[in-house]
C-alpha positions as CSV (number, residue, x, y, z in Angstrom):
1,M,19.0,10.2,-5.2
2,Q,16.4,12.8,-5.7
3,L,14.7,14.7,-2.9
4,V,11.7,17.0,-3.2
5,V,12.7,20.3,-1.5
6,G,9.9,22.7,-2.5
7,R,6.9,23.7,-4.6
8,I,6.8,27.0,-6.5
9,G,3.8,29.1,-5.5
10,R,2.5,32.4,-7.0
11,A,4.6,35.1,-8.6
12,H,5.6,38.0,-6.3
13,G,6.1,41.4,-7.7
14,I,7.1,42.1,-11.3
15,K,10.7,41.1,-11.5
16,G,10.4,37.3,-11.6
17,E,10.3,36.4,-7.9
18,V,8.2,33.5,-6.8
19,T,7.0,32.2,-3.4
20,V,8.1,28.7,-2.5
21,E,6.5,26.2,-0.2
22,V,9.5,24.7,1.5
23,R,9.6,20.9,1.8
24,T,13.0,20.4,3.3
25,D,14.3,20.8,6.8
26,E,17.5,22.2,5.3
27,P,16.4,25.1,3.1
28,E,19.6,27.0,3.5
29,L,21.5,24.0,2.1
30,R,19.1,22.9,-0.6
31,L,17.6,26.3,-1.7
32,G,20.6,28.6,-1.6
33,P,21.9,30.8,-4.4
34,G,23.6,28.8,-7.0
35,A,21.7,25.6,-6.4
36,V,20.6,23.8,-9.5
37,L,17.3,22.0,-9.1
38,A,15.5,19.4,-11.3
39,T,11.8,20.0,-11.7
40,D,8.5,18.2,-12.1
41,P,7.3,18.7,-14.7
42,A,10.8,18.2,-16.2
43,S,10.1,20.5,-19.1
44,T,10.4,23.6,-16.8
45,G,13.9,22.8,-15.5
46,P,16.5,22.5,-14.5
47,L,16.3,25.8,-12.6
48,T,19.3,27.7,-11.0
49,I,18.6,29.8,-7.9
50,E,19.9,33.3,-8.5
51,S,18.8,34.8,-5.2
52,G,16.5,34.2,-2.2
53,R,15.0,36.0,0.8
54,V,12.4,35.6,3.4
55,H,9.4,38.1,3.2
56,S,6.6,38.0,5.7
57,G,7.5,34.4,6.7
58,R,7.6,33.1,3.1
59,L,10.6,32.1,1.1
60,M,11.0,34.1,-2.1
61,L,13.3,32.8,-4.8
62,R,14.4,34.3,-8.2
63,F,15.7,31.8,-10.8
64,A,18.3,32.6,-13.5
65,G,16.5,33.6,-16.7
66,V,13.2,34.3,-15.1
67,R,12.9,38.1,-15.3
68,D,9.2,39.1,-15.2
69,R,5.9,38.2,-13.6
70,N,4.6,36.2,-16.6
71,A,7.7,33.9,-16.6
72,A,7.5,33.5,-12.8
73,E,3.7,32.7,-13.0
74,A,4.4,30.1,-15.6
75,L,6.5,28.2,-13.0
76,R,3.5,28.0,-10.5
77,N,3.0,24.5,-8.9
78,T,6.4,23.3,-10.2
79,I,8.0,20.8,-7.8
80,L,11.7,21.5,-7.0
81,I,14.0,18.5,-6.7
82,A,17.5,18.4,-5.4
83,E,20.1,15.6,-6.2
84,V,21.3,14.2,-2.8
85,D,24.0,11.6,-2.1
86,P,22.1,8.6,-0.7
87,E,24.8,8.2,2.0
88,E,24.3,11.8,3.2
89,L,22.5,12.2,6.6
90,P,20.7,15.2,8.1
91,E,22.7,17.3,10.5
92,N,20.4,16.6,13.5
93,E,20.3,12.9,14.6
94,D,16.5,13.2,15.1
95,E,15.9,14.1,11.5
96,F,15.5,11.7,8.6
97,Y,15.2,11.9,4.8
98,D,12.2,10.2,3.3
99,H,14.3,7.6,1.6
100,Q,15.7,6.4,4.9
101,L,12.2,5.8,6.3
102,M,10.7,4.1,3.3
103,D,10.1,0.4,3.8
104,L,10.8,0.4,7.5
105,D,8.8,-2.2,9.4
106,V,6.5,-0.6,11.9
107,I,5.9,-2.3,15.3
108,T,4.3,-1.2,18.5
109,V,6.3,-0.9,21.8
110,D,5.1,-4.3,22.8
111,G,6.4,-5.9,19.6
112,T,3.1,-6.2,17.6
113,E,3.7,-5.9,13.9
114,V,1.7,-3.0,12.3
115,G,3.1,-3.0,8.7
116,R,5.6,-1.3,6.4
117,I,6.0,2.4,5.6
118,T,5.1,2.8,1.9
119,E,4.8,6.6,1.8
120,I,5.5,9.7,3.8
121,S,2.9,12.5,3.5
122,H,4.1,16.0,4.3
123,L,1.2,18.1,5.7
124,P,1.4,21.6,7.0
125,S,0.9,20.6,10.6
126,Q,2.9,17.3,10.7
127,D,4.2,14.5,8.6
128,L,2.4,11.2,8.3
129,F,3.6,7.7,7.7
130,I,1.4,5.8,5.3
131,V,1.7,2.2,6.5
132,E,0.6,-0.8,4.6
133,R,-0.8,-3.5,6.9
134,P,-0.2,-7.2,6.3
135,D,-3.8,-7.5,5.1
136,G,-3.2,-4.8,2.4
137,S,-5.1,-2.1,4.2
138,E,-3.4,1.2,5.0
139,V,-3.1,3.2,8.3
140,M,-1.8,6.7,8.8
141,I,0.6,7.3,11.7
142,P,1.5,10.8,12.7
143,F,5.3,11.2,12.7
144,V,5.4,12.9,16.1
145,E,7.6,11.9,19.0
146,E,4.7,11.1,21.3
147,I,3.7,8.3,18.9
148,V,6.9,7.4,17.0
149,T,9.1,6.5,19.9
150,E,12.1,5.1,18.0
151,I,13.5,5.0,14.5
152,D,16.2,2.3,14.2
153,L,17.8,2.4,10.7
154,E,20.1,-0.5,11.4
155,E,17.3,-2.8,12.4
156,Q,15.1,-1.2,9.7
157,K,12.2,-0.5,12.1
158,A,10.0,2.3,13.5
159,V,8.6,1.7,17.0
160,I,5.3,3.3,17.8
161,D,3.2,3.8,20.9
162,P,-0.2,4.5,19.4
163,P,-3.1,6.0,21.3
164,P,-6.2,3.9,21.5
165,G,-8.1,3.7,18.1
166,L,-5.1,4.7,15.9
167,I,-4.3,1.2,14.6
168,D,-7.1,-1.0,16.0
169,D,-7.9,-3.8,13.7
170,R,-11.3,-3.8,12.1
171,A,-11.7,-7.4,13.3
172,E,-11.0,-6.4,16.9
173,I,-13.5,-3.5,16.6
174,A,-16.1,-5.8,15.1
175,S,-15.6,-8.5,17.8
176,S,-15.9,-5.9,20.6
177,R,-19.2,-4.6,18.9
178,D,-20.5,-8.2,18.7
179,A,-19.6,-8.8,22.4
180,E,-21.5,-5.6,23.3
181,S,-24.5,-6.7,21.2
182,D,-24.5,-10.1,23.0
183,E,-24.4,-8.3,26.4
184,D,-27.3,-6.0,25.4
185,A,-29.3,-9.0,24.1
186,S,-28.9,-11.0,27.3
187,A,-29.8,-8.0,29.6
């Protein structure tokens, strides 16, 4: 199974180092020296990590065979992909790989069906579940513990406690607007 672990940013210095936007909770495991990573686009890889360091809060990597700024800059925006055993689990029990969360049924704490996770979007501030509703529409659910109260991989479900307005059906919103209009008309 393939797991996106980073995206190469700009070149740093003149000796082939690049900045890397980390997209894994386990960078020391996935992005350590000696790791061989597939790439997207595939034509730029595979890439073998020769060395790495953190500079001013950013991960800097040097790849085997990339010796100057021009070669490093040619890698910009390349996606780094690690091969992961599908049975492997993260070290922390509260962490999950994307493939574990895909296709989970999403329900509210009171048992109301919301939909199915079709995508996980990794944003700088938080991750989002993209959930396809039964009617085909999509809703975005922030993957934060205040909202996602339980992930049950055995039952293949994610339980959420959404704040008002996060997943309200358009039909419910429309019917409440109609009720308000009727009240205004009769007043």
